[in-house]
GULO-379982 format. One record per atom (N, C-alpha, C): residue number from 1; x negated, y, z negated. Coordinates in steps of 0.001 Angstrom, whole numbers, plus 524288, in hexadecimal, padded with zeros to 5 digits. Example, Ala and Ser with C-alpha at 12.3 -4.5 7.8 and 13.67 -1.06 7.14 Angstrom:
<rs>
<r><k>1</k><c1>7CC7A</c1><c2>7E9C6</c2><c3>7E188</c3></r>
<r><k>1</k><c1>7CFF4</c1><c2>7EE6C</c2><c3>7E188</c3></r>
<r><k>1</k><c1>7CC70</c1><c2>7F31C</c2><c3>7E188</c3></r>
<r><k>2</k><c1>7CDCE</c1><c2>7F736</c2><c3>7E458</c3></r>
<r><k>2</k><c1>7CA9A</c1><c2>7FBDC</c2><c3>7E41C</c3></r>
<r><k>2</k><c1>7CD9C</c1><c2>8001E</c2><c3>7E142</c3></r>
</rs>
This chain:
<rs>
<r><k>1</k><c1>91825</c1><c2>488DC</c2><c3>60C81</c3></r>
<r><k>1</k><c1>91B5E</c1><c2>488D7</c2><c3>607D9</c3></r>
<r><k>1</k><c1>91CB7</c1><c2>48E5C</c2><c3>6062A</c3></r>
<r><k>2</k><c1>91979</c1><c2>4921E</c2><c3>606EC</c3></r>
<r><k>2</k><c1>91A30</c1><c2>497A1</c2><c3>605BD</c3></r>
<r><k>2</k><c1>91F35</c1><c2>49958</c2><c3>60338</c3></r>
<r><k>3</k><c1>9226A</c1><c2>49C2E</c2><c3>60614</c3></r>
<r><k>3</k><c1>9274F</c1><c2>49E4B</c2><c3>60402</c3></r>
<r><k>3</k><c1>92BC7</c1><c2>49A93</c2><c3>60527</c3></r>
<r><k>4</k><c1>92BCB</c1><c2>4961B</c2><c3>6028E</c3></r>
<r><k>4</k><c1>92FBE</c1><c2>4922A</c2><c3>60394</c3></r>
<r><k>4</k><c1>9314A</c1><c2>48F82</c2><c3>5FE78</c3></r>
<r><k>5</k><c1>93657</c1><c2>48EA8</c2><c3>5FDC5</c3></r>
<r><k>5</k><c1>93847</c1><c2>48BD7</c2><c3>5F930</c3></r>
<r><k>5</k><c1>936C2</c1><c2>4861F</c2><c3>5F9C6</c3></r>
<r><k>6</k><c1>93481</c1><c2>483D5</c2><c3>5F5A2</c3></r>
<r><k>6</k><c1>932C7</c1><c2>47E68</c2><c3>5F5E9</c3></r>
<r><k>6</k><c1>9374C</c1><c2>47A91</c2><c3>5F54D</c3></r>
<r><k>7</k><c1>93BF9</c1><c2>47C70</c2><c3>5F40F</c3></r>
<r><k>7</k><c1>9407E</c1><c2>47902</c2><c3>5F368</c3></r>
<r><k>7</k><c1>943DA</c1><c2>47911</c2><c3>5F856</c3></r>
<r><k>8</k><c1>945AE</c1><c2>47DA6</c2><c3>5F9FC</c3></r>
<r><k>8</k><c1>9494E</c1><c2>47DF6</c2><c3>5FE70</c3></r>
<r><k>8</k><c1>946AB</c1><c2>47FC3</c2><c3>60378</c3></r>
<r><k>9</k><c1>9419B</c1><c2>480E6</c2><c3>6033E</c3></r>
<r><k>9</k><c1>93E95</c1><c2>4829E</c2><c3>607DB</c3></r>
<r><k>9</k><c1>94064</c1><c2>487CF</c2><c3>60A14</c3></r>
<r><k>10</k><c1>942EE</c1><c2>48B03</c2><c3>606D7</c3></r>
<r><k>10</k><c1>944A6</c1><c2>49030</c2><c3>608A1</c3></r>
<r><k>10</k><c1>93FCF</c1><c2>49387</c2><c3>609B9</c3></r>
<r><k>11</k><c1>93FD6</c1><c2>49644</c2><c3>60E11</c3></r>
<r><k>11</k><c1>93B64</c1><c2>49983</c2><c3>60F91</c3></r>
<r><k>11</k><c1>93D6B</c1><c2>49EBC</c2><c3>61198</c3></r>
<r><k>12</k><c1>939FD</c1><c2>4A1F8</c2><c3>61394</c3></r>
<r><k>12</k><c1>93BB9</c1><c2>4A724</c2><c3>6153B</c3></r>
<r><k>12</k><c1>93F2A</c1><c2>4A6D9</c2><c3>61A0D</c3></r>
<r><k>13</k><c1>942DF</c1><c2>4AA73</c2><c3>61A5E</c3></r>
<r><k>13</k><c1>9461D</c1><c2>4AAFC</c2><c3>61F06</c3></r>
<r><k>13</k><c1>945A6</c1><c2>4B095</c2><c3>620E8</c3></r>
<r><k>14</k><c1>946EF</c1><c2>4B176</c2><c3>625CD</c3></r>
<r><k>14</k><c1>94642</c1><c2>4B69C</c2><c3>62810</c3></r>
<r><k>14</k><c1>94B7D</c1><c2>4B8FA</c2><c3>6297C</c3></r>
<r><k>15</k><c1>94B86</c1><c2>4BE1D</c2><c3>62A04</c3></r>
<r><k>15</k><c1>9503C</c1><c2>4C0EB</c2><c3>62B7E</c3></r>
<r><k>15</k><c1>94ECE</c1><c2>4C649</c2><c3>62D77</c3></r>
<r><k>16</k><c1>9529E</c1><c2>4C9C0</c2><c3>62D87</c3></r>
<r><k>16</k><c1>951CD</c1><c2>4CF0C</c2><c3>62F7B</c3></r>
<r><k>16</k><c1>95342</c1><c2>4D312</c2><c3>62B5D</c3></r>
<r><k>17</k><c1>9507A</c1><c2>4D76B</c2><c3>62B6E</c3></r>
<r><k>17</k><c1>951F1</c1><c2>4DC01</c2><c3>62862</c3></r>
<r><k>17</k><c1>95418</c1><c2>4DFE0</c2><c3>62C59</c3></r>
<r><k>18</k><c1>95926</c1><c2>4E11F</c2><c3>62BEC</c3></r>
<r><k>18</k><c1>95BBF</c1><c2>4E463</c2><c3>62FD1</c3></r>
<r><k>18</k><c1>95CC8</c1><c2>4E9C9</c2><c3>62D84</c3></r>
<r><k>19</k><c1>95B01</c1><c2>4EDD2</c2><c3>6303F</c3></r>
<r><k>19</k><c1>95BD7</c1><c2>4F339</c2><c3>62E97</c3></r>
<r><k>19</k><c1>9602A</c1><c2>4F58D</c2><c3>631EE</c3></r>
<r><k>20</k><c1>9642B</c1><c2>4F7AD</c2><c3>62F54</c3></r>
<r><k>20</k><c1>96885</c1><c2>4FA03</c2><c3>63231</c3></r>
<r><k>20</k><c1>96930</c1><c2>4FFAB</c2><c3>63075</c3></r>
<r><k>21</k><c1>96A3E</c1><c2>50326</c2><c3>6341B</c3></r>
<r><k>21</k><c1>96B3D</c1><c2>508A4</c2><c3>632FE</c3></r>
<r><k>21</k><c1>97077</c1><c2>50A38</c2><c3>6355D</c3></r>
<r><k>22</k><c1>972AF</c1><c2>50E50</c2><c3>6333B</c3></r>
<r><k>22</k><c1>977A4</c1><c2>5104E</c2><c3>63539</c3></r>
<r><k>22</k><c1>97BDF</c1><c2>50FD4</c2><c3>6311D</c3></r>
<r><k>23</k><c1>9804B</c1><c2>51217</c2><c3>6323F</c3></r>
<r><k>23</k><c1>984C6</c1><c2>511F5</c2><c3>62EBC</c3></r>
<r><k>23</k><c1>988C4</c1><c2>50E0F</c2><c3>630D1</c3></r>
<r><k>24</k><c1>98ABA</c1><c2>50AC4</c2><c3>62D60</c3></r>
<r><k>24</k><c1>98E6D</c1><c2>506BD</c2><c3>62EF7</c3></r>
<r><k>24</k><c1>99352</c1><c2>50921</c2><c3>63164</c3></r>
<r><k>25</k><c1>995B0</c1><c2>50647</c2><c3>634FA</c3></r>
<r><k>25</k><c1>99A70</c1><c2>50834</c2><c3>63792</c3></r>
<r><k>25</k><c1>99ED1</c1><c2>5091C</c2><c3>633A2</c3></r>
<r><k>26</k><c1>99F23</c1><c2>505BE</c2><c3>62FA5</c3></r>
<r><k>26</k><c1>9A338</c1><c2>5064A</c2><c3>62BAF</c3></r>
<r><k>26</k><c1>9A29D</c1><c2>50B58</c2><c3>6288E</c3></r>
<r><k>27</k><c1>99DE0</c1><c2>50D72</c2><c3>62894</c3></r>
<r><k>27</k><c1>99CE7</c1><c2>5124D</c2><c3>625B0</c3></r>
<r><k>27</k><c1>99CE3</c1><c2>51717</c2><c3>62941</c3></r>
<r><k>28</k><c1>99E71</c1><c2>5165E</c2><c3>62E22</c3></r>
<r><k>28</k><c1>99EDC</c1><c2>51ACA</c2><c3>631AE</c3></r>
<r><k>28</k><c1>99A50</c1><c2>51B78</c2><c3>63565</c3></r>
<r><k>29</k><c1>99693</c1><c2>517E6</c2><c3>6354E</c3></r>
<r><k>29</k><c1>9920A</c1><c2>51858</c2><c3>638B9</c3></r>
<r><k>29</k><c1>992E3</c1><c2>51566</c2><c3>63DD7</c3></r>
<r><k>30</k><c1>98E97</c1><c2>514D2</c2><c3>640C4</c3></r>
<r><k>30</k><c1>98EF0</c1><c2>5120D</c2><c3>645C0</c3></r>
<r><k>30</k><c1>98CFB</c1><c2>50C70</c2><c3>64541</c3></r>
<r><k>31</k><c1>98BD0</c1><c2>50AC6</c2><c3>6408F</c3></r>
<r><k>31</k><c1>98A2C</c1><c2>50562</c2><c3>63FAC</c3></r>
<r><k>31</k><c1>98468</c1><c2>504FA</c2><c3>63E5F</c3></r>
<r><k>32</k><c1>982E1</c1><c2>50093</c2><c3>63C0C</c3></r>
<r><k>32</k><c1>97D6D</c1><c2>4FFA4</c2><c3>63AA8</c3></r>
<r><k>32</k><c1>97A6C</c1><c2>4FDBF</c2><c3>63F68</c3></r>
<r><k>33</k><c1>9759A</c1><c2>4FFA2</c2><c3>63FE3</c3></r>
<r><k>33</k><c1>9722F</c1><c2>4FE12</c2><c3>6442A</c3></r>
<r><k>33</k><c1>96D4D</c1><c2>4FB91</c2><c3>641E9</c3></r>
<r><k>34</k><c1>96BBD</c1><c2>4F72F</c2><c3>6442F</c3></r>
<r><k>34</k><c1>966FB</c1><c2>4F48A</c2><c3>64287</c3></r>
<r><k>34</k><c1>96252</c1><c2>4F78B</c2><c3>644B9</c3></r>
<r><k>35</k><c1>95EBD</c1><c2>4F924</c2><c3>6412A</c3></r>
<r><k>35</k><c1>95A3C</c1><c2>4FC2A</c2><c3>642E9</c3></r>
<r><k>35</k><c1>95521</c1><c2>4F947</c2><c3>64214</c3></r>
<r><k>36</k><c1>9554A</c1><c2>4F4CD</c2><c3>63F88</c3></r>
<r><k>36</k><c1>95076</c1><c2>4F1E0</c2><c3>63EBF</c3></r>
<r><k>36</k><c1>9518B</c1><c2>4EC69</c2><c3>63CC8</c3></r>
<r><k>37</k><c1>94EB1</c1><c2>4E89C</c2><c3>63EEF</c3></r>
<r><k>37</k><c1>94F09</c1><c2>4E337</c2><c3>63D20</c3></r>
<r><k>37</k><c1>9497D</c1><c2>4E156</c2><c3>63C2C</c3></r>
<r><k>38</k><c1>9487B</c1><c2>4DF96</c2><c3>6375E</c3></r>
<r><k>38</k><c1>94353</c1><c2>4DDBB</c2><c3>635E5</c3></r>
<r><k>38</k><c1>943C7</c1><c2>4D83F</c2><c3>633B5</c3></r>
<r><k>39</k><c1>94031</c1><c2>4D4D3</c2><c3>63529</c3></r>
<r><k>39</k><c1>94025</c1><c2>4CF87</c2><c3>63310</c3></r>
<r><k>39</k><c1>93E7B</c1><c2>4CFB4</c2><c3>62D59</c3></r>
<r><k>40</k><c1>940C2</c1><c2>4CC3F</c2><c3>62A27</c3></r>
<r><k>40</k><c1>93F54</c1><c2>4CBF9</c2><c3>624AA</c3></r>
<r><k>40</k><c1>93F7D</c1><c2>4C652</c2><c3>622E4</c3></r>
<r><k>41</k><c1>93D63</c1><c2>4C553</c2><c3>61E22</c3></r>
<r><k>41</k><c1>93D32</c1><c2>4C00C</c2><c3>61BF4</c3></r>
<r><k>41</k><c1>9409B</c1><c2>4BFBE</c2><c3>6171F</c3></r>
<r><k>42</k><c1>94349</c1><c2>4BB60</c2><c3>61673</c3></r>
<r><k>42</k><c1>94618</c1><c2>4BA30</c2><c3>611AB</c3></r>
<r><k>42</k><c1>94301</c1><c2>4B5E7</c2><c3>60EEC</c3></r>
<r><k>43</k><c1>94077</c1><c2>4B740</c2><c3>60A8A</c3></r>
<r><k>43</k><c1>93D43</c1><c2>4B37F</c2><c3>607BA</c3></r>
<r><k>43</k><c1>94079</c1><c2>4B0CC</c2><c3>6037C</c3></r>
<r><k>44</k><c1>93FA3</c1><c2>4ABB4</c2><c3>602A1</c3></r>
<r><k>44</k><c1>9426A</c1><c2>4A900</c2><c3>5FE70</c3></r>
<r><k>44</k><c1>94052</c1><c2>4AAC0</c2><c3>5F923</c3></r>
<r><k>45</k><c1>943BA</c1><c2>4AAA4</c2><c3>5F52B</c3></r>
<r><k>45</k><c1>9422F</c1><c2>4AC27</c2><c3>5EFE0</c3></r>
<r><k>45</k><c1>93FB3</c1><c2>4A76D</c2><c3>5ED3F</c3></r>
<r><k>46</k><c1>93A8A</c1><c2>4A6FA</c2><c3>5EDB0</c3></r>
<r><k>46</k><c1>937B8</c1><c2>4A271</c2><c3>5EBB4</c3></r>
<r><k>46</k><c1>9355B</c1><c2>4A38A</c2><c3>5E65C</c3></r>
<r><k>47</k><c1>935B0</c1><c2>49FA7</c2><c3>5E2E9</c3></r>
<r><k>47</k><c1>93373</c1><c2>49FF8</c2><c3>5DDB0</c3></r>
<r><k>47</k><c1>92FF2</c1><c2>49B39</c2><c3>5DCE7</c3></r>
<r><k>48</k><c1>92B84</c1><c2>49C14</c2><c3>5DA3D</c3></r>
<r><k>48</k><c1>92800</c1><c2>497BB</c2><c3>5D909</c3></r>
<r><k>48</k><c1>92948</c1><c2>495E6</c2><c3>5D389</c3></r>
<r><k>49</k><c1>92B9B</c1><c2>49141</c2><c3>5D310</c3></r>
<r><k>49</k><c1>92D69</c1><c2>48F60</c2><c3>5CDFA</c3></r>
<r><k>49</k><c1>92B5B</c1><c2>489DD</c2><c3>5CCEB</c3></r>
<r><k>50</k><c1>92BB8</c1><c2>4884B</c2><c3>5C7EB</c3></r>
<r><k>50</k><c1>92A3C</c1><c2>4830A</c2><c3>5C658</c3></r>
<r><k>50</k><c1>92EF4</c1><c2>47F76</c2><c3>5C6F6</c3></r>
<r><k>51</k><c1>92E1A</c1><c2>47B02</c2><c3>5C9A1</c3></r>
<r><k>51</k><c1>93253</c1><c2>4776C</c2><c3>5CAE9</c3></r>
<r><k>51</k><c1>93102</c1><c2>47202</c2><c3>5C8C7</c3></r>
<r><k>52</k><c1>934E9</c1><c2>46F69</c2><c3>5C658</c3></r>
<r><k>52</k><c1>9343D</c1><c2>46A04</c2><c3>5C4A0</c3></r>
<r><k>52</k><c1>9348F</c1><c2>4667C</c2><c3>5C969</c3></r>
<r><k>53</k><c1>93087</c1><c2>4632C</c2><c3>5CA09</c3></r>
<r><k>53</k><c1>93064</c1><c2>45FC0</c2><c3>5CE99</c3></r>
<r><k>53</k><c1>92D5C</c1><c2>45ACE</c2><c3>5CD49</c3></r>
<r><k>54</k><c1>92FCD</c1><c2>45644</c2><c3>5CE02</c3></r>
<r><k>54</k><c1>92D57</c1><c2>4512F</c2><c3>5CD04</c3></r>
<r><k>54</k><c1>92B1F</c1><c2>450C7</c2><c3>5C780</c3></r>
<r><k>55</k><c1>92DFE</c1><c2>452BB</c2><c3>5C3B5</c3></r>
<r><k>55</k><c1>92C51</c1><c2>4525E</c2><c3>5BE45</c3></r>
<r><k>55</k><c1>9282F</c1><c2>45651</c2><c3>5BCB7</c3></r>
<r><k>56</k><c1>9269D</c1><c2>459AF</c2><c3>5C03F</c3></r>
<r><k>56</k><c1>922B5</c1><c2>45DAC</c2><c3>5BF16</c3></r>
<r><k>56</k><c1>9249D</c1><c2>46309</c2><c3>5C0B7</c3></r>
<r><k>57</k><c1>92151</c1><c2>466E2</c2><c3>5BFB2</c3></r>
<r><k>57</k><c1>9229B</c1><c2>46C43</c2><c3>5C10F</c3></r>
<r><k>57</k><c1>91F15</c1><c2>46E04</c2><c3>5C580</c3></r>
<r><k>58</k><c1>92177</c1><c2>4709B</c2><c3>5C95D</c3></r>
<r><k>58</k><c1>91E8A</c1><c2>47267</c2><c3>5CDE9</c3></r>
<r><k>58</k><c1>92064</c1><c2>477D9</c2><c3>5CF5B</c3></r>
<r><k>59</k><c1>91CEF</c1><c2>47B26</c2><c3>5D149</c3></r>
<r><k>59</k><c1>91E6A</c1><c2>48061</c2><c3>5D303</c3></r>
<r><k>59</k><c1>92030</c1><c2>4801D</c2><c3>5D8B5</c3></r>
<r><k>60</k><c1>924B5</c1><c2>482A1</c2><c3>5D9B5</c3></r>
<r><k>60</k><c1>926C0</c1><c2>482C3</c2><c3>5DF07</c3></r>
<r><k>60</k><c1>928B3</c1><c2>4883D</c2><c3>5E049</c3></r>
<r><k>61</k><c1>928B8</c1><c2>4897E</c2><c3>5E54F</c3></r>
<r><k>61</k><c1>92AFB</c1><c2>48E5B</c2><c3>5E738</c3></r>
<r><k>61</k><c1>93083</c1><c2>48D27</c2><c3>5E902</c3></r>
<r><k>62</k><c1>9345F</c1><c2>48F4F</c2><c3>5E622</c3></r>
<r><k>62</k><c1>939D9</c1><c2>48DF3</c2><c3>5E709</c3></r>
<r><k>62</k><c1>93CFC</c1><c2>492F6</c2><c3>5E7AC</c3></r>
<r><k>63</k><c1>940DD</c1><c2>492EA</c2><c3>5EB3A</c3></r>
<r><k>63</k><c1>94438</c1><c2>49772</c2><c3>5EBEC</c3></r>
<r><k>63</k><c1>94831</c1><c2>497A9</c2><c3>5E777</c3></r>
<r><k>64</k><c1>94A2C</c1><c2>49C4D</c2><c3>5E662</c3></r>
<r><k>64</k><c1>94DCB</c1><c2>49D07</c2><c3>5E20D</c3></r>
<r><k>64</k><c1>952F3</c1><c2>49A42</c2><c3>5E2FB</c3></r>
<r><k>65</k><c1>95472</c1><c2>49962</c2><c3>5E7D9</c3></r>
<r><k>65</k><c1>95941</c1><c2>49686</c2><c3>5E8FC</c3></r>
<r><k>65</k><c1>958D3</c1><c2>490E7</c2><c3>5E708</c3></r>
<r><k>66</k><c1>95448</c1><c2>48E75</c2><c3>5E79C</c3></r>
<r><k>66</k><c1>95380</c1><c2>4891E</c2><c3>5E5BB</c3></r>
<r><k>66</k><c1>9534E</c1><c2>488FE</c2><c3>5DFC2</c3></r>
<r><k>67</k><c1>95117</c1><c2>48D01</c2><c3>5DD58</c3></r>
<r><k>67</k><c1>950E5</c1><c2>48D43</c2><c3>5D7A3</c3></r>
<r><k>67</k><c1>9566C</c1><c2>48DBA</c2><c3>5D574</c3></r>
<r><k>68</k><c1>959A9</c1><c2>49121</c2><c3>5D7B9</c3></r>
<r><k>68</k><c1>95EF9</c1><c2>491F8</c2><c3>5D5D2</c3></r>
<r><k>68</k><c1>96273</c1><c2>48D36</c2><c3>5D6A7</c3></r>
<r><k>69</k><c1>9619F</c1><c2>48A54</c2><c3>5DAEE</c3></r>
<r><k>69</k><c1>96501</c1><c2>485E6</c2><c3>5DC21</c3></r>
<r><k>69</k><c1>96318</c1><c2>480D4</c2><c3>5D997</c3></r>
<r><k>70</k><c1>95F44</c1><c2>48136</c2><c3>5D61A</c3></r>
<r><k>70</k><c1>95D2B</c1><c2>47CB8</c2><c3>5D32A</c3></r>
<r><k>70</k><c1>95B2D</c1><c2>47861</c2><c3>5D6B2</c3></r>
<r><k>71</k><c1>958BB</c1><c2>479C0</c2><c3>5DB09</c3></r>
<r><k>71</k><c1>9564B</c1><c2>475C5</c2><c3>5DE5C</c3></r>
<r><k>71</k><c1>95125</c1><c2>473F4</c2><c3>5DC0F</c3></r>
<r><k>72</k><c1>94F1E</c1><c2>476CF</c2><c3>5D83E</c3></r>
<r><k>72</k><c1>94A3E</c1><c2>47565</c2><c3>5D5A2</c3></r>
<r><k>72</k><c1>94B37</c1><c2>47568</c2><c3>5CFC6</c3></r>
<r><k>73</k><c1>947B5</c1><c2>472BF</c2><c3>5CCE8</c3></r>
<r><k>73</k><c1>947F6</c1><c2>472BF</c2><c3>5C730</c3></r>
<r><k>73</k><c1>9433C</c1><c2>475AE</c2><c3>5C536</c3></r>
<r><k>74</k><c1>94422</c1><c2>47A02</c2><c3>5C274</c3></r>
<r><k>74</k><c1>93FC9</c1><c2>47D0D</c2><c3>5C06E</c3></r>
<r><k>74</k><c1>93CF2</c1><c2>479FB</c2><c3>5BC31</c3></r>
<r><k>75</k><c1>937D6</c1><c2>47AC1</c2><c3>5BC00</c3></r>
<r><k>75</k><c1>934CD</c1><c2>477F1</c2><c3>5B80A</c3></r>
<r><k>75</k><c1>93134</c1><c2>47B5D</c2><c3>5B503</c3></r>
</rs>
């Protein structure tokens, strides 16, 4: 359950951090060159909030996208 939205099941995704050096061709250089690629994580923006559920209040870990789109009812 860790870093996961309890409503939409959004979890971490991975990508790359790309480092480029050099001057762009449009600015008179010879172009940008990739000098390093490092793996990185994109973590979801999770908040622990009180949610109305089955006539009661329960704490859930929900992403901000679900909070903004009214997929849950705050309690």
